[in-house]
Each structure stands twice: as C-alpha cells, then as structure tokens.
C-alpha positions as CSV (number, residue, x, y, z in Angstrom):
1,X,80.4,76.6,111.6
2,X,81.7,75.5,114.9
3,X,84.0,71.8,114.6
4,X,80.8,70.3,117.0
5,X,78.2,71.1,115.2
6,X,79.6,70.0,112.1
7,X,80.6,66.8,113.7
8,X,76.8,66.4,114.6
9,X,75.8,67.3,111.3
10,X,77.7,65.0,109.0
11,X,76.9,62.0,112.0
12,X,73.7,62.6,111.6
13,X,73.5,62.5,107.9
14,X,75.7,59.1,108.0
15,X,72.8,57.9,110.4
16,X,70.2,58.8,108.2
17,X,71.6,57.0,105.3
18,X,72.1,54.3,107.7
19,X,68.4,54.0,108.0
20,X,67.5,54.6,104.8
21,X,69.2,51.2,104.2
22,X,67.6,49.9,106.7
23,X,71.2,48.8,108.1
24,X,72.1,48.1,112.4
25,X,74.9,50.4,113.3
26,X,76.8,46.6,113.9
27,X,75.8,46.1,110.6
28,X,77.5,49.3,108.8
29,X,80.0,49.2,111.5
30,X,81.1,45.2,109.8
31,X,80.7,46.6,106.5
32,X,82.9,49.6,106.8
33,X,85.4,47.1,109.3
34,X,84.9,50.2,112.7
35,X,83.8,49.0,116.0
36,X,80.0,49.5,116.9
37,X,80.8,52.1,119.5
38,X,83.0,54.2,116.9
39,X,80.4,54.3,114.5
40,X,77.9,55.2,117.4
41,X,80.6,58.3,118.4
42,X,80.6,59.4,114.9
43,X,77.0,59.5,114.4
44,X,76.5,61.5,117.9
45,X,79.0,64.1,116.4
46,X,81.5,62.9,119.4
47,X,84.2,61.5,117.5
48,X,85.8,63.0,114.3
49,X,86.5,60.0,111.2
50,X,89.6,60.7,109.1
51,X,89.0,60.9,105.3
52,X,89.8,56.8,105.2
53,X,87.1,55.6,107.3
54,X,84.4,58.3,105.6
55,X,85.4,56.8,102.5
56,X,84.5,53.2,103.7
57,X,81.6,54.2,105.3
58,X,80.1,56.3,102.2
59,X,81.0,52.6,100.3
60,X,79.0,50.5,103.0
61,X,76.3,52.8,102.6
62,X,76.4,53.2,98.9
63,X,76.5,56.7,98.8
64,X,79.4,60.0,98.0
65,X,81.2,61.1,100.1
66,X,80.3,64.5,99.5
67,X,76.7,63.6,100.1
68,X,77.9,62.9,103.7
69,X,79.7,66.1,104.2
70,X,77.8,68.7,102.9
71,X,74.5,69.4,102.7
72,X,74.3,72.0,99.7
73,X,75.1,69.4,96.7
74,X,72.7,69.8,94.0
75,X,69.8,67.8,93.8
76,X,70.3,67.4,90.1
77,X,73.4,65.9,90.8
78,X,72.3,63.5,93.6
79,X,70.0,62.4,90.7
80,X,72.3,61.7,87.9
81,X,74.3,59.9,90.7
82,X,71.6,57.6,91.7
83,X,70.9,56.9,87.9
84,X,74.6,56.2,87.2
85,X,74.7,53.8,89.9
86,X,71.4,52.0,88.9
87,X,72.8,51.1,85.3
88,X,75.9,50.3,86.6
89,X,74.7,48.0,89.5
90,X,75.0,45.0,87.4
91,X,78.0,45.4,86.0
92,X,81.6,44.0,86.8
93,X,84.6,45.7,88.3
94,X,85.9,46.0,85.0
95,X,82.8,46.8,82.9
96,X,82.9,49.9,85.5
97,X,86.3,50.9,84.6
98,X,85.3,50.6,80.8
99,X,82.7,53.0,81.5
100,X,84.7,55.5,83.5
101,X,87.5,55.8,80.4
102,X,84.5,56.6,78.3
103,X,83.3,59.0,80.3
104,X,86.8,60.3,80.8
105,X,87.2,60.5,77.1
106,X,83.8,61.8,76.3
107,X,85.0,64.8,78.8
108,X,88.0,65.4,76.9
109,X,86.1,65.5,73.8
110,X,83.8,68.0,75.2
111,X,86.5,70.2,76.2
112,X,88.7,70.0,73.3
113,X,85.1,70.8,70.9
114,X,84.3,74.1,74.0
115,X,87.7,75.6,73.2
116,X,87.4,75.0,68.9
117,X,84.4,77.3,69.0
C-alpha cells in the first residue's frame, strides 16, 4: 500500500468515527487540541499525523488507535473493547487503575497456570 493510500484510509476512518459520534470537525479538533484545518487535511489524507496527534484524536473519539490505523482488527476484539468501555464508563480514574492492576495480575496468573500444565 502506498503511503498516500494509507493516509487516505486512516483519514476516512477518523472521519467515520467522528461522524459516528456526531462530532463536527470543530468539536473533534478542539477535543484533540489541533486546528480544524489540520484535522480536515488529516481526514482527506493530505497530512500525515504523528503518534501524539493520533492518540489525542483516538482519545477524543473514544476509540482505539489501532482501530484507526488498521481495518483487519477482529470484530471480537472490538466487541470486548466496547463492553469494557461500557462497564468502566462510570468509574473514576483511580478505579480504572485498580481494574487494570487486576487484569494484569489475572494475566500473570493465567500465564503461570499455562506454564505448569
């Protein structure tokens, strides 16, 4: 895939996610702390974006950065991610950090069990 084709694809996914949220370009640009013209150029594939801006856009849209970059993420992954988002929506940052620690500990436990088998 050529770089220009990749940028156009990424831009289209950003625009679709923005429209799914019913955000105007101005709203998303403000949330991502970039100019409207810069966002417009990104959405049209005319400008590349650095990791920092990608992450700010993904965070503002409440989507994963990998979902913006790639189209072949399994649907199951998106469903799990969606359920996690729904269940953590009303949690404070501290509560989310606690949940993350539990998930990490559980992952380590599962790995240990697999090693023993």
